[in-house]
NUMAR-924979 format. One record per residue (C-alpha): residue number from 0; x, y, z. Coordinates in steps of 0.25 Angstrom, whole numbers. Example, Ala and Ser with C-alpha at 12.3 -4.5 7.8 and 13.67 -1.06 7.14 Angstrom:
REM residues 2
<pt num="0" X="49" Y="-18" Z="31"/>
<pt num="1" X="55" Y="-4" Z="29"/>
END
This chain:
REM residues 338
<pt num="0" X="-44" Y="-118" Z="-25"/>
<pt num="1" X="-33" Y="-108" Z="-29"/>
<pt num="2" X="-26" Y="-107" Z="-16"/>
<pt num="3" X="-21" Y="-121" Z="-17"/>
<pt num="4" X="-9" Y="-124" Z="-26"/>
<pt num="5" X="0" Y="-136" Z="-28"/>
<pt num="6" X="13" Y="-137" Z="-20"/>
<pt num="7" X="24" Y="-130" Z="-27"/>
<pt num="8" X="39" Y="-135" Z="-25"/>
<pt num="9" X="43" Y="-122" Z="-19"/>
<pt num="10" X="30" Y="-117" Z="-12"/>
<pt num="11" X="15" Y="-117" Z="-14"/>
<pt num="12" X="11" Y="-106" Z="-23"/>
<pt num="13" X="-3" Y="-101" Z="-22"/>
<pt num="14" X="-11" Y="-98" Z="-35"/>
<pt num="15" X="-13" Y="-84" Z="-36"/>
<pt num="16" X="1" Y="-80" Z="-30"/>
<pt num="17" X="11" Y="-72" Z="-37"/>
<pt num="18" X="23" Y="-81" Z="-39"/>
<pt num="19" X="37" Y="-82" Z="-45"/>
<pt num="20" X="40" Y="-96" Z="-51"/>
<pt num="21" X="54" Y="-99" Z="-55"/>
<pt num="22" X="54" Y="-111" Z="-65"/>
<pt num="23" X="62" Y="-118" Z="-76"/>
<pt num="24" X="61" Y="-115" Z="-91"/>
<pt num="25" X="62" Y="-126" Z="-101"/>
<pt num="26" X="76" Y="-122" Z="-104"/>
<pt num="27" X="80" Y="-124" Z="-90"/>
<pt num="28" X="81" Y="-110" Z="-86"/>
<pt num="29" X="71" Y="-104" Z="-76"/>
<pt num="30" X="62" Y="-92" Z="-75"/>
<pt num="31" X="52" Y="-85" Z="-65"/>
<pt num="32" X="37" Y="-84" Z="-67"/>
<pt num="33" X="31" Y="-73" Z="-59"/>
<pt num="34" X="16" Y="-70" Z="-57"/>
<pt num="35" X="3" Y="-76" Z="-52"/>
<pt num="36" X="2" Y="-91" Z="-50"/>
<pt num="37" X="-11" Y="-93" Z="-57"/>
<pt num="38" X="-12" Y="-108" Z="-56"/>
<pt num="39" X="-4" Y="-120" Z="-50"/>
<pt num="40" X="-5" Y="-135" Z="-51"/>
<pt num="41" X="3" Y="-147" Z="-48"/>
<pt num="42" X="12" Y="-145" Z="-61"/>
<pt num="43" X="11" Y="-130" Z="-65"/>
<pt num="44" X="11" Y="-116" Z="-60"/>
<pt num="45" X="5" Y="-105" Z="-69"/>
<pt num="46" X="10" Y="-91" Z="-66"/>
<pt num="47" X="3" Y="-78" Z="-72"/>
<pt num="48" X="16" Y="-69" Z="-75"/>
<pt num="49" X="16" Y="-56" Z="-82"/>
<pt num="50" X="20" Y="-62" Z="-95"/>
<pt num="51" X="8" Y="-73" Z="-94"/>
<pt num="52" X="5" Y="-86" Z="-87"/>
<pt num="53" X="17" Y="-95" Z="-85"/>
<pt num="54" X="15" Y="-110" Z="-82"/>
<pt num="55" X="26" Y="-117" Z="-74"/>
<pt num="56" X="28" Y="-131" Z="-71"/>
<pt num="57" X="30" Y="-134" Z="-57"/>
<pt num="58" X="41" Y="-143" Z="-61"/>
<pt num="59" X="49" Y="-131" Z="-67"/>
<pt num="60" X="47" Y="-122" Z="-54"/>
<pt num="61" X="60" Y="-119" Z="-48"/>
<pt num="62" X="54" Y="-109" Z="-37"/>
<pt num="63" X="41" Y="-102" Z="-34"/>
<pt num="64" X="36" Y="-92" Z="-24"/>
<pt num="65" X="25" Y="-82" Z="-22"/>
<pt num="66" X="29" Y="-67" Z="-24"/>
<pt num="67" X="22" Y="-54" Z="-20"/>
<pt num="68" X="13" Y="-47" Z="-29"/>
<pt num="69" X="19" Y="-37" Z="-38"/>
<pt num="70" X="18" Y="-22" Z="-34"/>
<pt num="71" X="6" Y="-14" Z="-40"/>
<pt num="72" X="14" Y="-1" Z="-38"/>
<pt num="73" X="27" Y="5" Z="-33"/>
<pt num="74" X="30" Y="4" Z="-19"/>
<pt num="75" X="33" Y="-5" Z="-7"/>
<pt num="76" X="27" Y="-19" Z="-9"/>
<pt num="77" X="17" Y="-17" Z="2"/>
<pt num="78" X="11" Y="-5" Z="-5"/>
<pt num="79" X="14" Y="-8" Z="-20"/>
<pt num="80" X="6" Y="-21" Z="-20"/>
<pt num="81" X="-8" Y="-20" Z="-26"/>
<pt num="82" X="-21" Y="-22" Z="-19"/>
<pt num="83" X="-25" Y="-35" Z="-26"/>
<pt num="84" X="-11" Y="-40" Z="-25"/>
<pt num="85" X="-10" Y="-37" Z="-10"/>
<pt num="86" X="-24" Y="-44" Z="-8"/>
<pt num="87" X="-18" Y="-56" Z="-15"/>
<pt num="88" X="-6" Y="-56" Z="-5"/>
<pt num="89" X="-15" Y="-55" Z="7"/>
<pt num="90" X="-24" Y="-67" Z="2"/>
<pt num="91" X="-11" Y="-76" Z="3"/>
<pt num="92" X="-10" Y="-72" Z="18"/>
<pt num="93" X="-24" Y="-77" Z="21"/>
<pt num="94" X="-28" Y="-88" Z="12"/>
<pt num="95" X="-42" Y="-94" Z="12"/>
<pt num="96" X="-45" Y="-109" Z="13"/>
<pt num="97" X="-51" Y="-109" Z="-1"/>
<pt num="98" X="-49" Y="-100" Z="-13"/>
<pt num="99" X="-55" Y="-99" Z="-26"/>
<pt num="100" X="-50" Y="-89" Z="-37"/>
<pt num="101" X="-60" Y="-81" Z="-45"/>
<pt num="102" X="-51" Y="-74" Z="-55"/>
<pt num="103" X="-43" Y="-65" Z="-47"/>
<pt num="104" X="-53" Y="-66" Z="-35"/>
<pt num="105" X="-50" Y="-76" Z="-24"/>
<pt num="106" X="-62" Y="-83" Z="-17"/>
<pt num="107" X="-58" Y="-87" Z="-3"/>
<pt num="108" X="-64" Y="-95" Z="8"/>
<pt num="109" X="-60" Y="-100" Z="22"/>
<pt num="110" X="-72" Y="-103" Z="30"/>
<pt num="111" X="-76" Y="-88" Z="32"/>
<pt num="112" X="-63" Y="-85" Z="40"/>
<pt num="113" X="-60" Y="-71" Z="36"/>
<pt num="114" X="-64" Y="-63" Z="24"/>
<pt num="115" X="-50" Y="-64" Z="18"/>
<pt num="116" X="-51" Y="-79" Z="17"/>
<pt num="117" X="-66" Y="-79" Z="13"/>
<pt num="118" X="-68" Y="-69" Z="2"/>
<pt num="119" X="-66" Y="-67" Z="-12"/>
<pt num="120" X="-54" Y="-58" Z="-14"/>
<pt num="121" X="-58" Y="-50" Z="-26"/>
<pt num="122" X="-45" Y="-47" Z="-34"/>
<pt num="123" X="-44" Y="-44" Z="-49"/>
<pt num="124" X="-53" Y="-51" Z="-59"/>
<pt num="125" X="-62" Y="-62" Z="-54"/>
<pt num="126" X="-62" Y="-68" Z="-68"/>
<pt num="127" X="-77" Y="-66" Z="-70"/>
<pt num="128" X="-87" Y="-55" Z="-70"/>
<pt num="129" X="-88" Y="-49" Z="-56"/>
<pt num="130" X="-103" Y="-54" Z="-54"/>
<pt num="131" X="-98" Y="-68" Z="-57"/>
<pt num="132" X="-86" Y="-67" Z="-48"/>
<pt num="133" X="-95" Y="-62" Z="-36"/>
<pt num="134" X="-105" Y="-73" Z="-39"/>
<pt num="135" X="-93" Y="-83" Z="-38"/>
<pt num="136" X="-89" Y="-77" Z="-25"/>
<pt num="137" X="-103" Y="-78" Z="-19"/>
<pt num="138" X="-103" Y="-93" Z="-23"/>
<pt num="139" X="-90" Y="-96" Z="-18"/>
<pt num="140" X="-93" Y="-91" Z="-4"/>
<pt num="141" X="-107" Y="-96" Z="-4"/>
<pt num="142" X="-102" Y="-110" Z="-7"/>
<pt num="143" X="-93" Y="-109" Z="6"/>
<pt num="144" X="-104" Y="-103" Z="15"/>
<pt num="145" X="-96" Y="-89" Z="16"/>
<pt num="146" X="-101" Y="-75" Z="13"/>
<pt num="147" X="-96" Y="-70" Z="-1"/>
<pt num="148" X="-85" Y="-60" Z="2"/>
<pt num="149" X="-76" Y="-52" Z="-8"/>
<pt num="150" X="-63" Y="-45" Z="-3"/>
<pt num="151" X="-62" Y="-32" Z="-11"/>
<pt num="152" X="-48" Y="-25" Z="-11"/>
<pt num="153" X="-47" Y="-10" Z="-14"/>
<pt num="154" X="-40" Y="3" Z="-10"/>
<pt num="155" X="-41" Y="8" Z="4"/>
<pt num="156" X="-51" Y="19" Z="6"/>
<pt num="157" X="-64" Y="12" Z="0"/>
<pt num="158" X="-71" Y="-1" Z="-3"/>
<pt num="159" X="-66" Y="-2" Z="-17"/>
<pt num="160" X="-77" Y="6" Z="-23"/>
<pt num="161" X="-77" Y="7" Z="-38"/>
<pt num="162" X="-70" Y="-7" Z="-40"/>
<pt num="163" X="-74" Y="-21" Z="-43"/>
<pt num="164" X="-78" Y="-29" Z="-36"/>
<pt num="165" X="-81" Y="-20" Z="-24"/>
<pt num="166" X="-92" Y="-13" Z="-33"/>
<pt num="167" X="-98" Y="-25" Z="-38"/>
<pt num="168" X="-99" Y="-32" Z="-24"/>
<pt num="169" X="-105" Y="-19" Z="-18"/>
<pt num="170" X="-115" Y="-19" Z="-30"/>
<pt num="171" X="-120" Y="-33" Z="-26"/>
<pt num="172" X="-121" Y="-29" Z="-11"/>
<pt num="173" X="-108" Y="-35" Z="-6"/>
<pt num="174" X="-105" Y="-27" Z="7"/>
<pt num="175" X="-92" Y="-22" Z="12"/>
<pt num="176" X="-85" Y="-30" Z="24"/>
<pt num="177" X="-72" Y="-27" Z="31"/>
<pt num="178" X="-65" Y="-16" Z="24"/>
<pt num="179" X="-50" Y="-19" Z="26"/>
<pt num="180" X="-37" Y="-12" Z="24"/>
<pt num="181" X="-24" Y="-19" Z="19"/>
<pt num="182" X="-12" Y="-13" Z="25"/>
<pt num="183" X="2" Y="-16" Z="20"/>
<pt num="184" X="17" Y="-13" Z="25"/>
<pt num="185" X="31" Y="-15" Z="22"/>
<pt num="186" X="35" Y="-27" Z="31"/>
<pt num="187" X="48" Y="-20" Z="34"/>
<pt num="188" X="41" Y="-8" Z="39"/>
<pt num="189" X="32" Y="-15" Z="49"/>
<pt num="190" X="37" Y="-15" Z="64"/>
<pt num="191" X="44" Y="-27" Z="69"/>
<pt num="192" X="44" Y="-33" Z="83"/>
<pt num="193" X="54" Y="-23" Z="88"/>
<pt num="194" X="45" Y="-12" Z="85"/>
<pt num="195" X="33" Y="-19" Z="92"/>
<pt num="196" X="37" Y="-23" Z="106"/>
<pt num="197" X="28" Y="-31" Z="114"/>
<pt num="198" X="22" Y="-27" Z="128"/>
<pt num="199" X="29" Y="-35" Z="140"/>
<pt num="200" X="24" Y="-49" Z="142"/>
<pt num="201" X="20" Y="-52" Z="128"/>
<pt num="202" X="27" Y="-60" Z="117"/>
<pt num="203" X="25" Y="-64" Z="102"/>
<pt num="204" X="24" Y="-78" Z="97"/>
<pt num="205" X="23" Y="-81" Z="82"/>
<pt num="206" X="20" Y="-94" Z="74"/>
<pt num="207" X="18" Y="-99" Z="60"/>
<pt num="208" X="4" Y="-104" Z="64"/>
<pt num="209" X="-6" Y="-99" Z="73"/>
<pt num="210" X="-8" Y="-106" Z="87"/>
<pt num="211" X="-21" Y="-106" Z="95"/>
<pt num="212" X="-16" Y="-94" Z="103"/>
<pt num="213" X="-14" Y="-86" Z="91"/>
<pt num="214" X="-28" Y="-90" Z="85"/>
<pt num="215" X="-35" Y="-87" Z="98"/>
<pt num="216" X="-31" Y="-73" Z="97"/>
<pt num="217" X="-35" Y="-71" Z="82"/>
<pt num="218" X="-50" Y="-67" Z="82"/>
<pt num="219" X="-53" Y="-65" Z="68"/>
<pt num="220" X="-65" Y="-55" Z="68"/>
<pt num="221" X="-67" Y="-59" Z="83"/>
<pt num="222" X="-69" Y="-74" Z="80"/>
<pt num="223" X="-65" Y="-82" Z="92"/>
<pt num="224" X="-57" Y="-93" Z="85"/>
<pt num="225" X="-50" Y="-95" Z="71"/>
<pt num="226" X="-57" Y="-105" Z="63"/>
<pt num="227" X="-50" Y="-116" Z="56"/>
<pt num="228" X="-51" Y="-108" Z="42"/>
<pt num="229" X="-44" Y="-96" Z="49"/>
<pt num="230" X="-33" Y="-105" Z="55"/>
<pt num="231" X="-30" Y="-110" Z="41"/>
<pt num="232" X="-30" Y="-96" Z="35"/>
<pt num="233" X="-21" Y="-90" Z="45"/>
<pt num="234" X="-10" Y="-100" Z="40"/>
<pt num="235" X="-13" Y="-98" Z="25"/>
<pt num="236" X="-2" Y="-89" Z="21"/>
<pt num="237" X="12" Y="-93" Z="16"/>
<pt num="238" X="17" Y="-90" Z="30"/>
<pt num="239" X="11" Y="-84" Z="42"/>
<pt num="240" X="15" Y="-80" Z="57"/>
<pt num="241" X="6" Y="-79" Z="69"/>
<pt num="242" X="10" Y="-69" Z="79"/>
<pt num="243" X="5" Y="-68" Z="93"/>
<pt num="244" X="8" Y="-60" Z="105"/>
<pt num="245" X="7" Y="-68" Z="118"/>
<pt num="246" X="5" Y="-63" Z="133"/>
<pt num="247" X="7" Y="-75" Z="142"/>
<pt num="248" X="-1" Y="-86" Z="135"/>
<pt num="249" X="-10" Y="-77" Z="128"/>
<pt num="250" X="-10" Y="-72" Z="114"/>
<pt num="251" X="-13" Y="-57" Z="113"/>
<pt num="252" X="-10" Y="-53" Z="99"/>
<pt num="253" X="-9" Y="-61" Z="86"/>
<pt num="254" X="-6" Y="-58" Z="71"/>
<pt num="255" X="-3" Y="-66" Z="59"/>
<pt num="256" X="7" Y="-64" Z="48"/>
<pt num="257" X="7" Y="-70" Z="34"/>
<pt num="258" X="16" Y="-71" Z="22"/>
<pt num="259" X="15" Y="-71" Z="7"/>
<pt num="260" X="26" Y="-67" Z="-3"/>
<pt num="261" X="31" Y="-53" Z="1"/>
<pt num="262" X="20" Y="-50" Z="11"/>
<pt num="263" X="16" Y="-52" Z="25"/>
<pt num="264" X="2" Y="-51" Z="31"/>
<pt num="265" X="-3" Y="-48" Z="44"/>
<pt num="266" X="-16" Y="-54" Z="49"/>
<pt num="267" X="-24" Y="-58" Z="62"/>
<pt num="268" X="-18" Y="-47" Z="71"/>
<pt num="269" X="-25" Y="-47" Z="84"/>
<pt num="270" X="-22" Y="-42" Z="98"/>
<pt num="271" X="-30" Y="-46" Z="110"/>
<pt num="272" X="-39" Y="-35" Z="115"/>
<pt num="273" X="-32" Y="-35" Z="129"/>
<pt num="274" X="-18" Y="-33" Z="122"/>
<pt num="275" X="-21" Y="-22" Z="112"/>
<pt num="276" X="-14" Y="-9" Z="111"/>
<pt num="277" X="-1" Y="-15" Z="116"/>
<pt num="278" X="6" Y="-16" Z="102"/>
<pt num="279" X="3" Y="-31" Z="100"/>
<pt num="280" X="-3" Y="-28" Z="86"/>
<pt num="281" X="10" Y="-21" Z="82"/>
<pt num="282" X="18" Y="-32" Z="87"/>
<pt num="283" X="11" Y="-43" Z="80"/>
<pt num="284" X="13" Y="-35" Z="67"/>
<pt num="285" X="27" Y="-34" Z="70"/>
<pt num="286" X="29" Y="-49" Z="72"/>
<pt num="287" X="22" Y="-51" Z="58"/>
<pt num="288" X="31" Y="-40" Z="52"/>
<pt num="289" X="44" Y="-47" Z="57"/>
<pt num="290" X="39" Y="-60" Z="52"/>
<pt num="291" X="36" Y="-55" Z="38"/>
<pt num="292" X="49" Y="-47" Z="37"/>
<pt num="293" X="57" Y="-60" Z="40"/>
<pt num="294" X="49" Y="-67" Z="29"/>
<pt num="295" X="52" Y="-56" Z="19"/>
<pt num="296" X="38" Y="-50" Z="17"/>
<pt num="297" X="40" Y="-36" Z="13"/>
<pt num="298" X="25" Y="-31" Z="14"/>
<pt num="299" X="15" Y="-34" Z="25"/>
<pt num="300" X="0" Y="-32" Z="24"/>
<pt num="301" X="-12" Y="-33" Z="34"/>
<pt num="302" X="-27" Y="-31" Z="33"/>
<pt num="303" X="-35" Y="-22" Z="43"/>
<pt num="304" X="-50" Y="-18" Z="43"/>
<pt num="305" X="-51" Y="-4" Z="39"/>
<pt num="306" X="-59" Y="0" Z="52"/>
<pt num="307" X="-49" Y="-6" Z="62"/>
<pt num="308" X="-42" Y="6" Z="66"/>
<pt num="309" X="-33" Y="0" Z="77"/>
<pt num="310" X="-28" Y="-11" Z="68"/>
<pt num="311" X="-25" Y="-1" Z="57"/>
<pt num="312" X="-17" Y="8" Z="67"/>
<pt num="313" X="-9" Y="-4" Z="71"/>
<pt num="314" X="-5" Y="-8" Z="57"/>
<pt num="315" X="-3" Y="6" Z="51"/>
<pt num="316" X="6" Y="9" Z="63"/>
<pt num="317" X="14" Y="-3" Z="60"/>
<pt num="318" X="16" Y="2" Z="45"/>
<pt num="319" X="5" Y="-4" Z="37"/>
<pt num="320" X="-3" Y="5" Z="27"/>
<pt num="321" X="-16" Y="3" Z="19"/>
<pt num="322" X="-14" Y="-4" Z="6"/>
<pt num="323" X="-28" Y="-7" Z="2"/>
<pt num="324" X="-42" Y="-11" Z="7"/>
<pt num="325" X="-51" Y="-22" Z="5"/>
<pt num="326" X="-65" Y="-26" Z="10"/>
<pt num="327" X="-75" Y="-38" Z="9"/>
<pt num="328" X="-88" Y="-38" Z="1"/>
<pt num="329" X="-98" Y="-47" Z="6"/>
<pt num="330" X="-110" Y="-52" Z="-1"/>
<pt num="331" X="-123" Y="-48" Z="4"/>
<pt num="332" X="-127" Y="-55" Z="17"/>
<pt num="333" X="-113" Y="-60" Z="20"/>
<pt num="334" X="-104" Y="-56" Z="32"/>
<pt num="335" X="-90" Y="-51" Z="30"/>
<pt num="336" X="-77" Y="-56" Z="35"/>
<pt num="337" X="-63" Y="-50" Z="36"/>
END
């Protein structure tokens, strides 16, 4: 599976990530290879650079790290990044338990917990004719007892009409599920703790892993508990923080922050019904923003269902703006999951 790579002396480098690798040359000097890591084994890294593919022996590596995708246009990082590159960034914040690459597509599975971890992320060329790619998706999910699901990213304001694979899937009767907006912001522009005070009697606690109290307040699509697969996904990013607002011994609001090179992500924002409209959502966002700023993440993203007006008002009021949209296409007869 492509999401598992051998251990690197400096850090693990996931295949598919954009990386910079500093390495020795035969004459004893050093140079950098910047590009996408296309393969890695126990002895060699292969990086697709602008000048072609470079093979680097692990023994020659001096330093290596993932780096953010290049901008697709002029502007601040949170607006200049292209849609497909931002989709790749977000995928590293919510990694599945299993991944199989099909050309540029990523087939992801995690026992059915969330569409993000159980869908084919359709990016670029699948490396084969589209009907064959769709058949491969169907076979992959059928073998795992999951509904075939394809995540399709596109500009906001539509459903990707006139583009592949949206049109090809629609022609085969695949229906739309969960239209979602991707919002971004410059992390430095987001409110911090000082701008999001708590009501009297409440306090904030943070941790690197979710405890049982945090998990008990996170109800993904109304589910009463988080399954084992979900617990593993929640700690799948390079780094994450789990924020909770507490009253007495009761957790009344939660959020998760996550990190990848240059980017922070916000997920799992939830406030208990008894404590809504008291500024707790704004406060957990501020906690994640302060955490992200301290780690040098210049841009932050989050995802929100297009019809969730209260959540959109919260996020846009904090400084987020729409970058693009995506939705799922589900095979005839299959349910959709966000």
